C-alpha positions, 0 to 999 in steps of 0.5 A: 774042852766040854761045852759049857753049861748052866748046871756048872754054874748053880754052885756058884749063882745059885739055883733061882737064877738059872731057874729063870734061864730057864722059863725065860729060855724056853720061851726063846726055844728052837730061835735062831741065833747069829752072833757077829763080830770081828775076830775069836781071839784078844779082847772083851768081846771074843771073851763074851760070846766065848760062853754067852753062845754055848749057853744060848744052845744050852737053852735050846736057843739056835746059835752061832758065832760068825766073824769077818776078817780082813786085811791091813787096810780094814783093821787101820779103817775099823780102828779108826771107827774106834778110837773115833767113838772115843773122842779121837781125832784119828782121820777117817779118810775116803780110802779107808771108807772104800776098805771098809764097806769093799771088805765087809760086801765080801763077807757079806757073800759068805755069811748073806744066808745064814744071816738072812735067814736066823730069827736073831741076829746080834752085830758087835761094835762098828767092824761088821755094822755095813751087814745090814744093808747087805741083808735085803731080804732079812727075816728076823731083829736086828740088833747093833751091840756097841762094847765102846764108850761113845759118849762123846765121839768125834763127830765124823765117825759117828755120822759114818757110823750114824748111817749103817746103824740106825736101820738095826731094830735095837742096838745095845749100848755098856751104860745110858751115857755111852747111847747116842741118839738113833731112830730105834729101841736101846738096851743098858747092858753091862758086860760080865765075866766068866767065874768058871772060865780058865780065866777066873777060876779058882787056882793052886797055889802051886799053879800060881807060885810057878807062873811068877818064877816062869816069868821071874816076878819076885814074891818078896815086894807087893806086886801092882800090876796092869793087864791089858792090852797094849793101846794108848786108851788103857795109857800104860805109860800113865801107870809107869809114870804112877809106879815112878813117882813113888821114889822108893816110899813103899816098896813094891813090884810092877806087872804091866801084861797083856797081848794083842786083838788080831783087829788091834795093828797099834799093838806093838807100837805101843808095847815098844813105847812100854819098854822104852818107858821102863826102861831102868827100873829093875822093879817095872816088869813089860810083858806080851802074853798070846792071846789064850794065856788065860791062867797067866793072867788068872795067876798075876792077876790072883798073886797082886796086892793091887790091880790097876787099870788106869784107862783114860777112855773105857767101853767096861773094863771086863779087866776091872772085874775079874780082878775084883772078881779075884778079892783085888782092889782096883785103881781104876780110871775115872772113865766110863764103865769103871765108874761101874764098877769102882767105887770110892773107898768101898770096892777101890778108887777112881783117879784121873792122874799119875800122881792120883793112882801113885797116892792110891797105891801107897795109901793101900799096900801102906793099910793092908786090913783096908787093902783085904776088906776093898778085896772082900767087897769089890768080889762080893760087888761082882757076884751080885752085878757083875756074873754072867748069868745077870748078862744072860736074864738081860739079852734072854729078856731083850729078844722077848722084848724085841718078839713082842713089840716092845716101841719104848724108846731106850730101855734099861734092863737091869739085875 
């Protein structure tokens, strides 16, 4: 696959946006940048780093992407961190903390050289957060990037993680209300999508048709789809309950599609729960997809009349952004970053219950002109706010701010 370049995005975002990025990049040319997370496949963080790393390189920054590896005990501990940041009372035991710290220490032996020499290190989410303390000779700026809704964390989990991240030079959150009290500058940067990726690019109608045939999804009825990891916070059972509440008042099919991430040990159990809840209804299709099924996901979203993301906790919700980019109205959970994207009656609907989701599904399917109008507004909203060029510009602005010693304790980086 050819390396990504900014020039390819000019037809989508315009020459002025690309020129701004070049001007910012010139001021950082040669800077050594390292991103660290816990997986290269599955989940929004990996998707973002897949384009962010090469585009930083295209601007002349020396950028690399590293991952921490671990065993089941490590990922069980980091899943506890993830759930705890989202408010769950998931237990955090001394054994979990020991497994976490020991595993990160083992990774530090491999990564210490490149991290200590970097000018900027971006540590993504809790999994690698402990690396800071294990790299005492670091020379650059270290930034902790939290992609999770940490607005109401489990205090036990947050108190532990706060000790791990307080020493960073800055942190990034996706929304102002996700930020926590920390003794360093905090930047607010919303995630974004790559409009030219396999998951988001335009597809020929024949490929979409082939995908639907391959997965035996009939197109004789409108399709309502939720695509996400099989995670209880994504509430796939709530989506099934909402679909069942339609009681045949409108004819439709429901597709629940997704997979797991290598750092999420719960996905298989949740998928089994989904299959059980869908049993007996032949209009509900639940399927697991491989981590590289990007064009399949693209096809499913484009074939759908409505996309749902009925999360009960959500850091941002890139599947919402993806669907809106494809001119689909989204019915989303009234949580987290979904609220930044879905505006009632304008780009979709926010809901709190299966009953609310069922009401909006029925409303949209019964008013096709209204459905199409909302879809057009949704695409325009994403183009102006949630494409990768805006995201990259804000990262560059952050790095320049740190290099120049900006000392504000809460900095909003806006489009």
